[in-house]
C-alpha positions as CSV (number, residue, x, y, z in Angstrom):
1,V,118.2,176.5,-44.3
2,S,121.6,177.2,-43.8
3,S,122.7,178.6,-40.8
4,L,125.7,180.1,-41.9
5,P,124.0,183.4,-43.5
6,I,121.6,183.5,-40.3
7,M,124.7,183.8,-38.1
8,T,126.4,186.2,-40.6
9,T,123.8,188.4,-40.4
10,F,123.4,188.0,-36.4
11,I,126.9,189.4,-35.8
12,R,126.5,191.8,-38.4
13,V,123.7,193.0,-36.7
14,Y,124.4,192.7,-33.1
15,P,128.4,192.6,-32.9
16,V,129.4,193.4,-29.6
17,L,126.3,190.7,-28.3
18,A,127.8,188.5,-30.5
19,V,131.7,188.8,-29.1
20,F,130.1,188.6,-25.7
21,L,128.4,185.1,-26.3
22,L,131.3,183.6,-28.1
23,A,133.5,185.0,-24.9
24,M,131.4,183.1,-22.5
25,Y,131.1,180.2,-24.7
26,A,134.7,180.1,-24.8
27,D,135.2,180.6,-21.3
28,L,132.9,177.8,-20.5
29,V,135.0,175.4,-22.7
30,L,138.3,176.6,-21.4
31,S,137.4,175.9,-18.0
32,D,136.3,172.4,-18.4
33,S,139.4,171.6,-20.3
34,P,141.5,169.1,-18.1
35,C,144.4,170.3,-16.2
36,N,147.7,170.5,-17.9
37,L,151.0,170.2,-15.6
38,T,153.1,170.4,-19.1
39,I,152.1,173.5,-19.4
40,Y,152.2,174.7,-15.6
41,N,155.9,173.4,-15.8
42,N,156.6,175.6,-18.8
43,W,154.9,178.8,-17.4
44,L,157.0,178.1,-14.2
45,S,160.5,178.5,-16.5
46,N,159.2,181.3,-18.4
47,K,160.3,184.8,-17.4
48,Y,158.3,186.7,-15.1
49,I,157.4,190.0,-16.5
50,G,154.9,191.1,-13.6
51,I,154.8,194.7,-11.8
52,L,157.3,193.0,-8.9
53,S,159.9,192.5,-11.4
54,T,160.4,196.2,-11.4
55,D,160.7,196.1,-7.7
56,A,164.4,196.4,-6.5
57,T,163.6,195.2,-3.1
58,F,161.8,192.2,-4.0
59,W,164.6,191.5,-6.9
60,R,167.8,192.5,-6.2
61,Y,169.5,191.5,-9.7
62,Q,167.5,194.2,-11.7
63,T,170.8,195.3,-13.4
64,Q,172.1,191.2,-14.3
65,T,170.8,190.4,-17.3
66,D,172.1,186.5,-16.4
67,M,170.2,186.4,-13.4
68,V,166.5,185.7,-14.6
69,L,163.1,186.1,-12.7
70,T,161.4,183.5,-13.6
71,N,157.6,182.5,-12.4
72,N,158.5,180.1,-10.5
73,L,161.0,182.2,-8.7
74,A,158.6,185.1,-8.5
75,L,155.7,182.7,-7.4
76,Q,158.0,181.4,-4.5
77,L,159.4,184.5,-3.5
78,S,156.0,186.5,-3.4
79,V,154.8,184.1,-1.1
80,A,157.9,184.5,1.2
81,A,157.5,187.8,1.1
82,C,153.8,187.8,2.0
83,Q,154.3,185.3,4.8
84,N,157.6,187.3,6.1
85,G,155.5,190.6,6.3
86,F,153.1,188.5,8.8
87,D,156.2,186.7,10.7
88,R,158.3,190.4,11.5
89,L,154.4,192.2,12.3
90,K,154.1,189.1,15.0
91,L,157.6,189.8,16.2
92,F,157.4,193.0,16.2
93,R,154.1,193.1,18.2
94,A,155.3,190.8,20.8
95,G,155.7,192.3,24.2
96,K,154.7,195.7,23.2
97,N,151.2,196.6,23.3
98,G,149.4,193.6,22.8
99,P,148.7,190.9,20.0
100,A,148.9,192.5,16.4
101,T,145.6,194.8,15.6
102,I,143.4,193.7,12.7
103,Q,144.5,197.3,11.4
104,D,148.4,195.8,11.1
105,S,147.6,192.8,9.3
106,Y,145.5,195.1,6.9
107,R,148.7,196.7,6.0
108,V,150.1,193.6,5.3
109,M,147.3,192.1,3.4
110,C,147.2,195.3,1.0
111,H,151.1,194.9,0.4
112,S,152.0,194.6,-2.9
113,Y,153.8,191.2,-2.1
114,C,150.7,189.4,-0.6
115,L,148.1,191.2,-3.5
116,Q,150.8,190.1,-6.4
117,S,151.3,186.6,-4.7
118,D,147.5,185.9,-5.3
119,I,147.5,187.2,-8.9
120,I,150.6,185.1,-9.9
121,H,148.6,182.2,-8.6
122,Q,145.9,183.0,-10.6
123,E,147.8,183.1,-13.6
124,A,149.3,179.4,-12.9
125,M,146.0,178.6,-12.6
126,K,144.7,180.2,-15.8
127,K,147.6,178.9,-18.1
128,S,147.6,175.3,-16.8
129,K,143.3,174.8,-16.1
130,C,144.3,173.4,-12.9
131,S,142.9,173.9,-9.8
132,C,145.1,174.8,-7.0
133,L,144.7,171.2,-5.5
134,E,146.2,169.7,-8.8
135,L,149.1,171.9,-8.2
136,S,149.9,170.9,-4.8
137,T,151.8,167.9,-3.8
138,Q,150.2,164.9,-4.7
139,P,149.7,161.8,-1.9
140,D,152.2,159.8,-3.9
141,D,155.0,162.0,-3.6
142,P,157.8,161.5,-1.6
143,S,157.5,164.8,0.0
144,Y,154.1,165.3,0.4
145,H,152.8,166.4,4.0
146,F,149.1,167.6,3.8
147,E,146.7,167.9,1.5
148,G,146.5,171.4,-0.9
149,D,149.8,172.9,0.2
150,W,149.8,175.1,-3.1
151,C,146.2,176.1,-1.6
152,M,147.5,177.8,1.0
153,H,149.6,180.5,-0.4
154,N,146.4,182.4,-0.9
155,S,147.1,185.9,1.3
156,A,144.0,185.2,3.5
157,R,144.9,181.7,4.3
158,I,148.7,182.7,5.3
159,L,146.7,185.5,7.4
160,C,144.7,183.0,9.4
161,S,147.4,180.2,9.9
162,T,149.8,183.1,11.0
163,M,147.9,186.2,12.6
164,D,144.8,183.6,13.8
165,Y,142.2,186.0,12.0
166,C,140.3,183.7,10.4
167,G,136.6,184.2,8.9
168,I,133.8,182.2,8.6
169,W,134.9,181.4,4.9
170,N,133.1,178.1,4.3
171,C,135.7,177.8,1.1
172,R,136.3,174.7,-0.3
173,I,140.1,173.7,-0.1
174,D,140.7,173.8,-4.0
175,D,138.8,177.1,-4.4
176,F,141.9,179.3,-4.0
177,M,140.5,182.6,-4.0
178,C,137.6,182.2,-1.8
179,P,139.2,183.1,1.5
180,R,140.6,186.4,-0.2
181,Y,137.3,187.4,-1.4
182,E,135.7,186.7,1.9
183,W,138.3,188.9,3.4
184,N,138.1,191.5,0.8
185,K,134.3,191.9,2.0
186,K,135.2,192.7,5.4
187,F,135.5,196.3,6.8
188,I,138.3,197.2,8.6
189,P,137.4,200.3,11.3
190,L,139.6,203.2,10.3
191,K,141.2,201.5,7.1
192,A,138.7,200.4,4.4
193,H,137.1,197.0,2.8
194,G,139.5,194.4,2.5
195,S,140.2,194.8,-1.2
196,C,142.0,197.7,-0.3
197,V,140.4,200.2,-2.6
198,R,138.9,202.6,-0.2
199,G,134.8,203.1,-1.3
200,A,135.3,199.9,-3.7
201,A,132.9,197.3,-3.4
202,S,134.5,193.9,-2.6
203,K,135.0,191.6,-5.6
204,S,132.8,188.9,-6.2
205,G,133.3,185.8,-8.1
206,F,131.7,185.0,-11.7
207,T,131.7,181.4,-12.6
208,I,130.5,180.1,-15.8
209,N,128.6,176.9,-15.9
210,T,126.2,174.8,-17.8
211,L,123.3,177.2,-16.9
212,T,125.3,179.8,-18.0
213,L,125.9,178.5,-21.5
214,S,121.8,177.1,-21.5
215,V,121.0,180.7,-20.9
216,V,123.7,181.8,-23.8
217,F,122.2,179.4,-26.6
218,T,118.6,180.4,-25.6
219,I,119.4,183.7,-26.5
220,I,120.9,183.1,-29.8
221,I,118.4,180.6,-30.4
222,T,115.9,183.4,-30.2
223,I,117.5,185.9,-31.7
224,V,118.6,183.4,-34.8
225,N,114.7,182.8,-35.1
226,S,113.7,186.3,-35.4
227,F,115.3,186.5,-38.7
228,Y,112.7,183.6,-40.0
């Protein structure tokens, strides 16, 4: 018996479930694709269209059409701006009322520069199918200094290296957002959770793996068999 009519009937009877299962399958296939540095480099040269592009304090050349804010510039500037936020905080608090509090750090972590920096980095990894480790300076590069320099751009890692607020993350270096997600779970007294949304639960990662794929196919097979 041809499977095409059965699958057609399945899609017609369960359209929402079919789309969901196909999306999960596509996600898995794409996640297993090899890192493509050519796509990454092309993405770097593309025009940045994120929310920081209209922020005049972030990009001062708003009216100069010949000055293009590329993804590469946005990535570098957002990291520098996030780092600068912590540097200014540390300098401001020095010699005053003691070290910067975690509430002070919360404000920097919730600033659009740090939040958007993480988002831009995630977009780069999504487009290229590369991990942060693969996008880091490689050992054979003359400018190499340490492993995972690109991974260190994560806002929570900047917080840790600058302000010494380091959680017990147990995060692999190639898991870019892990430190930030761990910070998001932390409740900051007199503020909110590290996710910067008052009353919101922290984001938890969802990774589609081989086990998930097995479950997807099991569901499909079970439903298809019901048509016999």
